[in-house]
C-alpha atoms as an extended CHARMM CRD file, in Angstrom:
* protein
*
       190  EXT
         1         1  MET       CA            105.2430000000      122.8560000000      128.1120000000  PROA      1               0.0000000000
         2         2  HSD       CA            106.8880000000      126.0360000000      126.8110000000  PROA      2               0.0000000000
         3         3  LEU       CA            104.7470000000      127.9430000000      124.3070000000  PROA      3               0.0000000000
         4         4  ALA       CA            107.7130000000      130.0960000000      123.2730000000  PROA      4               0.0000000000
         5         5  VAL       CA            109.6760000000      126.9850000000      122.2880000000  PROA      5               0.0000000000
         6         6  ILE       CA            106.7070000000      125.5770000000      120.3430000000  PROA      6               0.0000000000
         7         7  ALA       CA            106.3280000000      128.9360000000      118.5740000000  PROA      7               0.0000000000
         8         8  ALA       CA            110.0450000000      129.0000000000      117.7290000000  PROA      8               0.0000000000
         9         9  VAL       CA            110.1710000000      125.3970000000      116.4700000000  PROA      9               0.0000000000
        10        10  PHE       CA            107.0040000000      125.4420000000      114.3260000000  PROA      10              0.0000000000
        11        11  PRO       CA            108.1800000000      127.8770000000      111.6070000000  PROA      11              0.0000000000
        12        12  VAL       CA            111.6420000000      126.3090000000      111.3760000000  PROA      12              0.0000000000
        13        13  ILE       CA            110.2400000000      122.8250000000      110.7860000000  PROA      13              0.0000000000
        14        14  PHE       CA            107.3680000000      124.0960000000      108.6150000000  PROA      14              0.0000000000
        15        15  LEU       CA            109.7280000000      125.9110000000      106.2490000000  PROA      15              0.0000000000
        16        16  GLY       CA            112.1560000000      122.9860000000      106.2610000000  PROA      16              0.0000000000
        17        17  GLU       CA            109.4300000000      120.5010000000      105.3310000000  PROA      17              0.0000000000
        18        18  LEU       CA            107.4590000000      122.6390000000      102.8740000000  PROA      18              0.0000000000
        19        19  PRO       CA            109.5890000000      121.9360000000       99.7860000000  PROA      19              0.0000000000
        20        20  ASP       CA            110.5790000000      118.4790000000      101.0490000000  PROA      20              0.0000000000
        21        21  LYS       CA            110.3210000000      115.0870000000       99.3600000000  PROA      21              0.0000000000
        22        22  THR       CA            107.8150000000      113.8720000000      101.9380000000  PROA      22              0.0000000000
        23        23  MET       CA            105.4280000000      116.6810000000      101.0500000000  PROA      23              0.0000000000
        24        24  PHE       CA            105.7200000000      115.6990000000       97.3970000000  PROA      24              0.0000000000
        25        25  ALA       CA            105.2440000000      112.0150000000       98.2580000000  PROA      25              0.0000000000
        26        26  SER       CA            102.1150000000      112.8210000000      100.2880000000  PROA      26              0.0000000000
        27        27  LEU       CA            100.7430000000      114.8940000000       97.4240000000  PROA      27              0.0000000000
        28        28  VAL       CA            101.3200000000      112.0690000000       94.9260000000  PROA      28              0.0000000000
        29        29  MET       CA             99.7610000000      109.4440000000       97.2020000000  PROA      29              0.0000000000
        30        30  ALA       CA             96.7420000000      111.7010000000       97.7690000000  PROA      30              0.0000000000
        31        31  THR       CA             96.0580000000      111.7020000000       94.0230000000  PROA      31              0.0000000000
        32        32  GLN       CA             94.8390000000      108.1150000000       94.5330000000  PROA      32              0.0000000000
        33        33  GLY       CA             91.6160000000      109.4630000000       96.0050000000  PROA      33              0.0000000000
        34        34  ARG       CA             92.1630000000      108.8030000000       99.7060000000  PROA      34              0.0000000000
        35        35  PRO       CA             93.6320000000      112.0120000000      101.1570000000  PROA      35              0.0000000000
        36        36  VAL       CA             92.4780000000      111.3790000000      104.7460000000  PROA      36              0.0000000000
        37        37  ALA       CA             94.0820000000      107.9200000000      104.7440000000  PROA      37              0.0000000000
        38        38  VAL       CA             97.3140000000      109.3570000000      103.2890000000  PROA      38              0.0000000000
        39        39  TRP       CA             97.3630000000      112.1040000000      105.9210000000  PROA      39              0.0000000000
        40        40  ALA       CA             96.7300000000      109.5920000000      108.7290000000  PROA      40              0.0000000000
        41        41  GLY       CA             99.5800000000      107.3640000000      107.5310000000  PROA      41              0.0000000000
        42        42  ALA       CA            101.9370000000      110.3210000000      107.1320000000  PROA      42              0.0000000000
        43        43  ALA       CA            100.9060000000      111.7310000000      110.5200000000  PROA      43              0.0000000000
        44        44  GLY       CA            101.6790000000      108.4220000000      112.1990000000  PROA      44              0.0000000000
        45        45  ALA       CA            105.0990000000      108.2520000000      110.5460000000  PROA      45              0.0000000000
        46        46  PHE       CA            105.8360000000      111.8030000000      111.6770000000  PROA      46              0.0000000000
        47        47  VAL       CA            104.9330000000      110.8940000000      115.2830000000  PROA      47              0.0000000000
        48        48  VAL       CA            107.4860000000      108.0910000000      115.1990000000  PROA      48              0.0000000000
        49        49  HSD       CA            110.1740000000      110.2440000000      113.6030000000  PROA      49              0.0000000000
        50        50  VAL       CA            109.6820000000      113.1790000000      115.9420000000  PROA      50              0.0000000000
        51        51  THR       CA            109.8510000000      110.8000000000      118.8980000000  PROA      51              0.0000000000
        52        52  ILE       CA            113.0700000000      109.2880000000      117.5720000000  PROA      52              0.0000000000
        53        53  ALA       CA            114.5770000000      112.6790000000      116.7800000000  PROA      53              0.0000000000
        54        54  VAL       CA            113.7670000000      114.1360000000      120.1680000000  PROA      54              0.0000000000
        55        55  THR       CA            114.8180000000      111.1550000000      122.2790000000  PROA      55              0.0000000000
        56        56  LEU       CA            117.5530000000      109.4050000000      120.3330000000  PROA      56              0.0000000000
        57        57  GLY       CA            118.2420000000      111.5260000000      117.2620000000  PROA      57              0.0000000000
        58        58  VAL       CA            121.0440000000      113.6290000000      118.6360000000  PROA      58              0.0000000000
        59        59  SER       CA            123.1410000000      110.6530000000      119.7350000000  PROA      59              0.0000000000
        60        60  LEU       CA            122.3880000000      108.5340000000      116.6480000000  PROA      60              0.0000000000
        61        61  PHE       CA            123.4460000000      111.2280000000      114.2070000000  PROA      61              0.0000000000
        62        62  HSD       CA            126.6920000000      111.6960000000      116.1150000000  PROA      62              0.0000000000
        63        63  LEU       CA            127.4120000000      107.9520000000      115.9320000000  PROA      63              0.0000000000
        64        64  LEU       CA            126.5860000000      107.3080000000      112.2580000000  PROA      64              0.0000000000
        65        65  PRO       CA            128.8880000000      108.7660000000      109.6260000000  PROA      65              0.0000000000
        66        66  HSD       CA            127.1990000000      111.3660000000      107.4290000000  PROA      66              0.0000000000
        67        67  ARG       CA            128.1940000000      109.4160000000      104.3010000000  PROA      67              0.0000000000
        68        68  VAL       CA            126.4180000000      106.2850000000      105.5130000000  PROA      68              0.0000000000
        69        69  VAL       CA            123.1950000000      108.2050000000      106.1450000000  PROA      69              0.0000000000
        70        70  ASP       CA            123.4040000000      109.8450000000      102.6950000000  PROA      70              0.0000000000
        71        71  GLY       CA            124.1170000000      106.4860000000      101.0330000000  PROA      71              0.0000000000
        72        72  VAL       CA            121.1020000000      104.8300000000      102.6250000000  PROA      72              0.0000000000
        73        73  VAL       CA            118.9070000000      107.7910000000      101.6870000000  PROA      73              0.0000000000
        74        74  ALA       CA            120.1420000000      107.6050000000       98.0600000000  PROA      74              0.0000000000
        75        75  ALA       CA            119.3540000000      103.8850000000       97.8740000000  PROA      75              0.0000000000
        76        76  LEU       CA            115.8480000000      104.4810000000       99.2370000000  PROA      76              0.0000000000
        77        77  PHE       CA            115.2540000000      107.2420000000       96.6840000000  PROA      77              0.0000000000
        78        78  LEU       CA            116.3600000000      104.9710000000       93.8320000000  PROA      78              0.0000000000
        79        79  PHE       CA            114.1070000000      102.1890000000       95.0920000000  PROA      79              0.0000000000
        80        80  GLY       CA            111.2120000000      104.6760000000       95.2890000000  PROA      80              0.0000000000
        81        81  ALA       CA            111.9480000000      105.9400000000       91.7640000000  PROA      81              0.0000000000
        82        82  GLY       CA            111.8720000000      102.4050000000       90.3700000000  PROA      82              0.0000000000
        83        83  TYR       CA            108.6550000000      101.6580000000       92.1920000000  PROA      83              0.0000000000
        84        84  ALA       CA            106.9880000000      104.8860000000       91.0150000000  PROA      84              0.0000000000
        85        85  TYR       CA            108.0090000000      104.2100000000       87.4130000000  PROA      85              0.0000000000
        86        86  ALA       CA            106.7490000000      100.6110000000       87.5660000000  PROA      86              0.0000000000
        87        87  GLU       CA            103.4390000000      101.8260000000       88.9900000000  PROA      87              0.0000000000
        88        88  SER       CA            103.1440000000      104.4250000000       86.2000000000  PROA      88              0.0000000000
        89        89  ARG       CA            103.1450000000      101.6090000000       83.6500000000  PROA      89              0.0000000000
        90        90  LYS       CA            100.1030000000       99.9530000000       85.2400000000  PROA      90              0.0000000000
        91        91  GLY       CA             96.5780000000      100.9380000000       84.4060000000  PROA      91              0.0000000000
        92        92  GLU       CA             95.2300000000      103.8480000000       86.4320000000  PROA      92              0.0000000000
        93        93  GLU       CA             91.9570000000      102.0500000000       87.1790000000  PROA      93              0.0000000000
        94        94  VAL       CA             93.7340000000       99.0170000000       88.6730000000  PROA      94              0.0000000000
        95        95  VAL       CA             95.7700000000      101.0870000000       91.1280000000  PROA      95              0.0000000000
        96        96  VAL       CA             92.7980000000      103.1020000000       92.3300000000  PROA      96              0.0000000000
        97        97  ALA       CA             90.4980000000      100.0740000000       92.5930000000  PROA      97              0.0000000000
        98        98  VAL       CA             92.9470000000       97.9360000000       94.5790000000  PROA      98              0.0000000000
        99        99  ALA       CA             93.9850000000      100.5000000000       97.1780000000  PROA      99              0.0000000000
       100       100  GLY       CA             91.6480000000      100.5150000000      100.1920000000  PROA      100             0.0000000000
       101       101  HSD       CA             91.8700000000      102.9470000000      103.1380000000  PROA      101             0.0000000000
       102       102  GLY       CA             93.9940000000      100.6010000000      105.2740000000  PROA      102             0.0000000000
       103       103  ARG       CA             96.3960000000       99.8670000000      102.4490000000  PROA      103             0.0000000000
       104       104  VAL       CA             96.7200000000      103.5310000000      101.5160000000  PROA      104             0.0000000000
       105       105  MET       CA             97.3310000000      104.4770000000      105.1530000000  PROA      105             0.0000000000
       106       106  SER       CA             99.9740000000      101.7890000000      105.6670000000  PROA      106             0.0000000000
       107       107  THR       CA            101.6630000000      102.6320000000      102.3570000000  PROA      107             0.0000000000
       108       108  ALA       CA            101.7500000000      106.3110000000      103.3110000000  PROA      108             0.0000000000
       109       109  PHE       CA            103.1870000000      105.4240000000      106.7130000000  PROA      109             0.0000000000
       110       110  VAL       CA            105.9730000000      103.2850000000      105.2100000000  PROA      110             0.0000000000
       111       111  VAL       CA            106.8430000000      105.7790000000      102.4460000000  PROA      111             0.0000000000
       112       112  ILE       CA            107.0200000000      108.7470000000      104.8140000000  PROA      112             0.0000000000
       113       113  PHE       CA            108.7650000000      106.7260000000      107.5150000000  PROA      113             0.0000000000
       114       114  LEU       CA            111.5190000000      105.6670000000      105.1030000000  PROA      114             0.0000000000
       115       115  ALA       CA            111.7900000000      109.0570000000      103.4110000000  PROA      115             0.0000000000
       116       116  GLU       CA            112.2440000000      110.9240000000      106.6860000000  PROA      116             0.0000000000
       117       117  TRP       CA            115.3790000000      109.0260000000      107.8120000000  PROA      117             0.0000000000
       118       118  GLY       CA            118.2200000000      111.5070000000      107.9360000000  PROA      118             0.0000000000
       119       119  ASP       CA            115.9250000000      114.1990000000      106.5800000000  PROA      119             0.0000000000
       120       120  LEU       CA            116.6000000000      117.8690000000      107.2360000000  PROA      120             0.0000000000
       121       121  THR       CA            113.5690000000      118.2380000000      109.4990000000  PROA      121             0.0000000000
       122       122  GLN       CA            114.5000000000      115.1520000000      111.5310000000  PROA      122             0.0000000000
       123       123  ILE       CA            117.9970000000      116.5280000000      112.0530000000  PROA      123             0.0000000000
       124       124  LEU       CA            116.5890000000      119.9730000000      112.8250000000  PROA      124             0.0000000000
       125       125  THR       CA            114.1940000000      118.4700000000      115.3650000000  PROA      125             0.0000000000
       126       126  ALA       CA            117.0240000000      116.5850000000      117.0730000000  PROA      126             0.0000000000
       127       127  ASN       CA            119.1670000000      119.7130000000      117.1360000000  PROA      127             0.0000000000
       128       128  LEU       CA            116.3350000000      121.8890000000      118.4530000000  PROA      128             0.0000000000
       129       129  ALA       CA            115.6040000000      119.3510000000      121.2090000000  PROA      129             0.0000000000
       130       130  ALA       CA            119.2680000000      119.4360000000      122.2240000000  PROA      130             0.0000000000
       131       131  HSD       CA            119.3460000000      123.2440000000      122.0580000000  PROA      131             0.0000000000
       132       132  TYR       CA            116.1630000000      124.0080000000      124.0010000000  PROA      132             0.0000000000
       133       133  HSD       CA            116.3480000000      121.1120000000      126.4940000000  PROA      133             0.0000000000
       134       134  ALA       CA            112.5520000000      120.9730000000      126.2080000000  PROA      134             0.0000000000
       135       135  PRO       CA            111.8150000000      117.7480000000      124.3170000000  PROA      135             0.0000000000
       136       136  LEU       CA            108.0320000000      117.8080000000      124.7360000000  PROA      136             0.0000000000
       137       137  SER       CA            107.7550000000      121.4100000000      123.5240000000  PROA      137             0.0000000000
       138       138  VAL       CA            110.0800000000      120.7720000000      120.5850000000  PROA      138             0.0000000000
       139       139  ALA       CA            108.1570000000      117.6170000000      119.6920000000  PROA      139             0.0000000000
       140       140  THR       CA            104.8450000000      119.4880000000      119.8250000000  PROA      140             0.0000000000
       141       141  GLY       CA            106.0700000000      122.3210000000      117.5920000000  PROA      141             0.0000000000
       142       142  ALA       CA            107.7480000000      119.9660000000      115.1170000000  PROA      142             0.0000000000
       143       143  LEU       CA            104.7980000000      117.5960000000      114.9390000000  PROA      143             0.0000000000
       144       144  ALA       CA            102.3160000000      120.4240000000      114.4110000000  PROA      144             0.0000000000
       145       145  ALA       CA            104.4300000000      121.7940000000      111.5490000000  PROA      145             0.0000000000
       146       146  LEU       CA            104.8050000000      118.3960000000      109.8890000000  PROA      146             0.0000000000
       147       147  TRP       CA            101.0940000000      117.6570000000      110.1720000000  PROA      147             0.0000000000
       148       148  VAL       CA            100.1760000000      121.0260000000      108.6460000000  PROA      148             0.0000000000
       149       149  VAL       CA            102.5230000000      120.4790000000      105.6880000000  PROA      149             0.0000000000
       150       150  ALA       CA            101.1040000000      116.9810000000      105.1540000000  PROA      150             0.0000000000
       151       151  ALA       CA             97.5680000000      118.4200000000      105.2470000000  PROA      151             0.0000000000
       152       152  ILE       CA             98.4960000000      121.0110000000      102.6180000000  PROA      152             0.0000000000
       153       153  ALA       CA             99.9900000000      118.2690000000      100.4330000000  PROA      153             0.0000000000
       154       154  VAL       CA             97.0360000000      115.8930000000      100.6110000000  PROA      154             0.0000000000
       155       155  ALA       CA             94.5160000000      118.7000000000      100.1420000000  PROA      155             0.0000000000
       156       156  SER       CA             96.2010000000      119.7150000000       96.9080000000  PROA      156             0.0000000000
       157       157  GLY       CA             96.7230000000      116.1310000000       95.6910000000  PROA      157             0.0000000000
       158       158  GLN       CA             93.2400000000      115.7150000000       94.2320000000  PROA      158             0.0000000000
       159       159  GLY       CA             93.5020000000      119.0300000000       92.3790000000  PROA      159             0.0000000000
       160       160  VAL       CA             96.5890000000      117.8300000000       90.5370000000  PROA      160             0.0000000000
       161       161  LEU       CA             94.5760000000      115.0740000000       88.8340000000  PROA      161             0.0000000000
       162       162  ARG       CA             92.3240000000      117.6370000000       87.1940000000  PROA      162             0.0000000000
       163       163  PHE       CA             95.2790000000      118.7440000000       85.1000000000  PROA      163             0.0000000000
       164       164  VAL       CA             97.6050000000      115.7140000000       84.8920000000  PROA      164             0.0000000000
       165       165  ASP       CA             96.8590000000      111.9740000000       84.6410000000  PROA      165             0.0000000000
       166       166  LEU       CA             98.0990000000      109.5880000000       87.3510000000  PROA      166             0.0000000000
       167       167  PRO       CA            100.7510000000      107.7730000000       85.2500000000  PROA      167             0.0000000000
       168       168  THR       CA            102.3420000000      111.1300000000       84.3880000000  PROA      168             0.0000000000
       169       169  VAL       CA            102.3670000000      112.1440000000       88.0600000000  PROA      169             0.0000000000
       170       170  ARG       CA            104.1310000000      108.8720000000       88.8850000000  PROA      170             0.0000000000
       171       171  ARG       CA            106.7240000000      109.3310000000       86.1220000000  PROA      171             0.0000000000
       172       172  VAL       CA            107.4640000000      112.8340000000       87.3510000000  PROA      172             0.0000000000
       173       173  THR       CA            107.7570000000      111.4270000000       90.8660000000  PROA      173             0.0000000000
       174       174  ALA       CA            110.2620000000      108.8330000000       89.6160000000  PROA      174             0.0000000000
       175       175  VAL       CA            112.3710000000      111.5550000000       87.9670000000  PROA      175             0.0000000000
       176       176  VAL       CA            112.2950000000      113.7020000000       91.1180000000  PROA      176             0.0000000000
       177       177  LEU       CA            113.3370000000      110.7080000000       93.2500000000  PROA      177             0.0000000000
       178       178  VAL       CA            116.2450000000      109.9180000000       90.8960000000  PROA      178             0.0000000000
       179       179  LEU       CA            117.3740000000      113.5460000000       91.1900000000  PROA      179             0.0000000000
       180       180  LEU       CA            117.1080000000      113.3650000000       94.9820000000  PROA      180             0.0000000000
       181       181  ALA       CA            119.1110000000      110.1120000000       94.9500000000  PROA      181             0.0000000000
       182       182  ALA       CA            121.8080000000      111.7990000000       92.8540000000  PROA      182             0.0000000000
       183       183  TRP       CA            121.8920000000      114.6900000000       95.3170000000  PROA      183             0.0000000000
       184       184  ALA       CA            122.2480000000      112.2850000000       98.2510000000  PROA      184             0.0000000000
       185       185  VAL       CA            125.0930000000      110.4370000000       96.4830000000  PROA      185             0.0000000000
       186       186  TRP       CA            126.8000000000      113.7380000000       95.7230000000  PROA      186             0.0000000000
       187       187  SER       CA            126.4350000000      114.7680000000       99.3760000000  PROA      187             0.0000000000
       188       188  ALA       CA            127.9110000000      111.4450000000      100.4880000000  PROA      188             0.0000000000
       189       189  VAL       CA            131.0250000000      111.6910000000       98.3110000000  PROA      189             0.0000000000
       190       190  ARG       CA            131.8740000000      115.3360000000       98.7160000000  PROA      190             0.0000000000
């Protein structure tokens, strides 16, 4: 294990993930009242993605056309936007009452797992693994950064509800996801 590589990878991935959609998704899911379960689900998804990026990411991204990746990402964003909007129309009490720890954790895992495909930090992790030729060190640095960002997001999720109600948070999430889908489509066609 190379501490210098871990120290070099951590800030790159941390800064790449900080304003990312997965941080926002973790924050929104944490408003449901189960931040530890959201973090655990997100952390598990990040483990899978870092593993994929470090071991197979470099070759996969060279095989798949950039437009295909962007198109799939756009479709997932639009699906997420529709889902967030539909959930915003439900009663707040129903959503909170139905979601147990296991369900919240699995939902967080699936949302983060899908959102991270072709994401900047996944591509960065694959590129850093190829550059440093130290997959374990790159994986450690990337995973630590992703877990810290997820912890920041879920810790601040409960505070958001003091100022904004849950349906409003979900509507804002839907708008953000539509904008991200538009960006992905624009990236695919340019």
